[in-house]
C-alpha positions in Angstrom: 15.9 17.0 -9.6 13.3 14.2 -8.8 12.2 14.3 -12.5 15.5 14.1 -14.2 15.5 11.8 -17.2 18.3 10.4 -19.4 18.7 12.5 -22.5 19.3 9.5 -24.7 16.6 7.1 -23.6 14.2 9.1 -21.5 14.4 6.8 -18.5 14.2 8.2 -15.0 17.5 8.9 -13.3 16.4 9.6 -9.7 15.9 5.9 -9.0 17.3 3.6 -6.3 19.5 1.5 -8.5 21.3 4.7 -9.6 22.0 5.7 -6.0 25.2 5.2 -4.1 23.2 4.0 -1.1 21.5 1.2 -3.1 22.6 -2.3 -1.8 20.4 -5.3 -2.7 21.8 -7.1 0.4 20.9 -4.3 2.9 17.7 -3.8 4.8 15.2 -2.2 2.5 18.0 -2.5 -0.2 19.4 0.8 1.1 22.5 1.5 3.2 21.0 4.9 4.3 19.6 4.2 7.8 17.5 7.4 7.9 15.2 6.6 5.1 11.6 6.7 6.5 10.0 4.3 4.1 11.0 1.5 1.7 10.8 2.3 -2.0 9.0 -0.7 -3.6 10.0 -0.2 -7.2 13.7 0.5 -7.3 13.7 1.2 -11.1 11.1 4.1 -11.0 11.6 7.7 -9.9 11.0 8.4 -6.3 11.2 11.4 -3.9 14.0 10.2 -1.7 16.0 13.2 -0.4 19.1 11.0 0.4 19.7 10.1 -3.3 23.4 10.4 -4.2 24.1 9.4 -7.8 26.5 6.4 -8.2 29.6 7.0 -10.2 29.3 6.1 -13.9 29.4 2.3 -14.5 30.0 1.5 -10.9 27.7 0.0 -8.3 28.1 0.7 -4.5 29.2 -2.9 -3.9 31.9 -2.6 -6.6 30.1 -4.5 -9.3 29.8 -3.0 -12.8 26.3 -2.5 -14.2 26.5 -5.6 -16.4 27.6 -7.7 -13.4 24.6 -6.4 -11.4 22.2 -7.2 -14.2 23.6 -10.7 -14.6 23.3 -11.3 -10.8 19.7 -10.1 -10.8 18.9 -12.3 -13.8 20.4 -15.4 -12.2 18.5 -14.7 -9.0 15.2 -15.1 -10.9 16.0 -18.8 -11.5 17.0 -19.7 -7.9 
């Protein structure tokens, strides 16, 4: 479970940005209040037991994956 990888590209699946609790605007970037520690690298596998996969192509805040990527890119230049 914690080591699941994408069959196509080999990237980790059990990562914060693939979780329904992930919210870049929330404390620790997570809407699950019971998490004991913040995960520093949101794009690498972790051992969070609260992980719930987000529905395909949809972010918890309602943005699509491309919209989220665009927003993150724009934030780099602010």
